C-alpha positions in Angstrom: 121.6 -22.1 121.0 121.9 -24.0 117.8 124.7 -23.1 115.3 124.2 -19.7 113.7 121.1 -19.0 115.7 121.1 -16.1 118.0 117.4 -15.5 118.6 116.3 -17.6 121.6 112.9 -19.3 121.8 110.5 -16.9 123.3 107.0 -15.6 123.9 105.4 -18.7 125.3 104.1 -16.8 128.3 100.9 -18.8 128.7 103.0 -21.8 129.8 104.7 -19.8 132.6 103.4 -20.6 136.0 103.9 -17.0 137.0 101.6 -15.9 134.2 99.0 -18.5 135.1 99.0 -17.3 138.7 99.0 -13.6 137.6 95.9 -14.2 135.4 94.1 -15.8 138.4 95.1 -12.9 140.5 93.8 -10.4 137.9 90.4 -12.3 137.6 90.0 -12.6 141.3 90.9 -8.9 141.9 88.5 -7.7 139.3 85.7 -9.6 140.9 86.8 -8.8 144.5 86.6 -5.0 143.7 83.2 -5.4 142.1 81.8 -7.3 145.1 83.5 -5.6 148.1 84.5 -2.1 147.2 82.1 0.8 146.8 81.7 2.2 143.3 83.8 5.3 142.9 86.4 4.1 145.4 89.8 5.0 143.8 91.2 1.9 145.3 89.3 -0.1 142.7 91.2 1.4 139.8 94.5 1.0 141.7 94.0 -2.6 142.6 92.7 -3.7 139.2 95.6 -1.8 137.4 98.2 -3.3 139.7 96.8 -6.8 139.0 96.7 -6.1 135.3 100.2 -4.7 135.3 101.4 -7.9 137.1 99.9 -10.0 134.3 100.6 -7.8 131.3 104.3 -7.2 132.1 104.9 -10.9 132.2 103.4 -11.1 128.7 105.4 -8.1 127.4 108.7 -9.3 129.0 108.2 -12.7 127.5 107.7 -11.2 124.0 110.6 -8.8 124.4 112.9 -11.7 125.3 113.6 -12.3 121.6 115.9 -9.4 121.3 116.4 -8.1 124.9 117.2 -10.1 127.9 117.6 -6.8 129.8 114.0 -5.8 128.9 112.7 -9.2 129.8 114.3 -8.9 133.3 113.1 -5.3 133.7 109.5 -6.1 132.8 109.4 -9.3 134.9 110.6 -7.2 137.8 107.9 -4.6 137.1 105.3 -7.4 137.2 106.8 -8.5 140.6 106.6 -4.9 141.9 103.0 -4.5 140.7 102.0 -7.6 142.5 103.8 -6.4 145.6 101.7 -3.2 145.5 98.6 -5.3 145.1 99.6 -7.4 148.1 99.8 -4.3 150.2 96.3 -3.2 149.0 94.8 -6.5 150.2 96.7 -6.3 153.5 95.4 -2.7 153.9 91.9 -3.9 153.2 92.1 -6.4 156.0 93.9 -4.2 158.5 91.7 -1.1 158.3 88.6 -3.2 158.7 90.1 -5.2 161.6 89.8 -8.4 159.6 92.2 -11.3 160.2 95.2 -12.0 158.0 95.8 -15.7 157.7 99.2 -17.0 159.0 101.1 -18.6 156.1 100.9 -21.9 157.9 97.2 -21.8 158.8 95.1 -24.6 157.5 93.3 -22.1 155.1 96.6 -20.9 153.6 97.8 -24.4 153.2 94.6 -25.4 151.4 95.0 -22.5 149.0 98.6 -23.5 148.4 97.5 -27.1 147.7 95.0 -25.8 145.2 97.6 -23.7 143.6 100.0 -26.7 143.1 97.7 -28.2 140.5 98.8 -27.9 136.9 97.2 -25.2 134.7 95.4 -23.4 137.5 92.8 -20.9 136.4 90.2 -18.8 138.2 87.8 -21.7 138.0 89.9 -23.5 140.6 89.0 -20.8 143.1 85.6 -19.6 141.8 83.5 -21.5 144.3 85.4 -19.9 147.2 85.8 -16.4 145.7 82.2 -16.1 144.5 80.6 -17.2 147.8 82.9 -16.4 150.7 83.0 -13.1 152.6 85.6 -10.4 151.8 88.1 -11.4 154.5 88.3 -15.0 153.0 88.6 -13.7 149.4 91.3 -11.2 150.4 93.3 -13.8 152.1 93.0 -16.2 149.1 94.3 -13.3 147.0 97.2 -12.7 149.4 98.1 -16.4 149.3 98.1 -16.4 145.4 100.1 -13.2 145.3 102.8 -14.8 147.5 102.9 -17.8 145.2 103.2 -15.6 142.1 105.9 -13.4 143.7 107.9 -16.5 144.6 107.6 -17.8 141.0 108.6 -14.3 139.6 111.6 -14.2 142.0 112.7 -17.7 140.7 112.1 -16.5 137.1 114.2 -13.4 137.6 117.1 -15.5 139.1 116.9 -17.9 136.1 117.0 -15.0 133.6 120.0 -13.6 135.4 121.8 -17.0 135.3 120.9 -17.4 131.6 122.2 -14.0 130.8 125.5 -14.7 132.6 125.8 -18.0 130.7 124.6 -17.0 127.2 124.9 -13.2 127.2 122.6 -10.8 125.5 121.7 -10.5 121.9 125.0 -8.8 120.9 127.0 -11.7 122.4 124.8 -14.3 120.7 125.0 -12.4 117.4 128.8 -12.3 117.6 129.0 -16.0 118.4 126.7 -16.9 115.6 128.7 -14.7 113.1 132.0 -16.2 114.2 130.5 -19.7 113.9 129.3 -18.9 110.4 132.7 -17.5 109.4 134.4 -20.6 110.8 132.0 -22.9 108.8 132.6 -20.8 105.6 136.4 -21.1 106.0 136.1 -24.9 106.3 133.8 -25.3 103.3 135.9 -26.2 100.1 135.5 -23.6 97.4 
């Protein structure tokens, strides 16, 4: 923090890798549900809402970070929990249909991870696979992406915790800024 400044930089969620992954997951899930689930299936709403919640809570947490580290941590954790719920929906989809779940070290999963390592990944990175492959492949791609996003969110939560322990919350930052301002005022000749 600079002198007399207690509001941290904030809100640049579009640069967060976790947000970029969550946006791909939302786009993929929306299309997956349209292609592979029957209209009227309640699972559609649940999956799309879990994907949306994963993405939107990253946005909201990032914006809330200006005044509340606690809220940022809570909302980031809600995003993580929503994606975990979605992960289970995709696993259920495969399990109840007796479709294979890729091993994390399978060539397919490694290929998806490699695609995901590119900078500024969007749905376009995966479109050719998700728009043309069967349900089991698309569900497995989604599972790989959710694991990546969850890993990123876990790292983000740990960083937020470290930052909080180092810098404190807004009250501590406000107090430090006020004390610095008083100190500067007392040193300024009248």
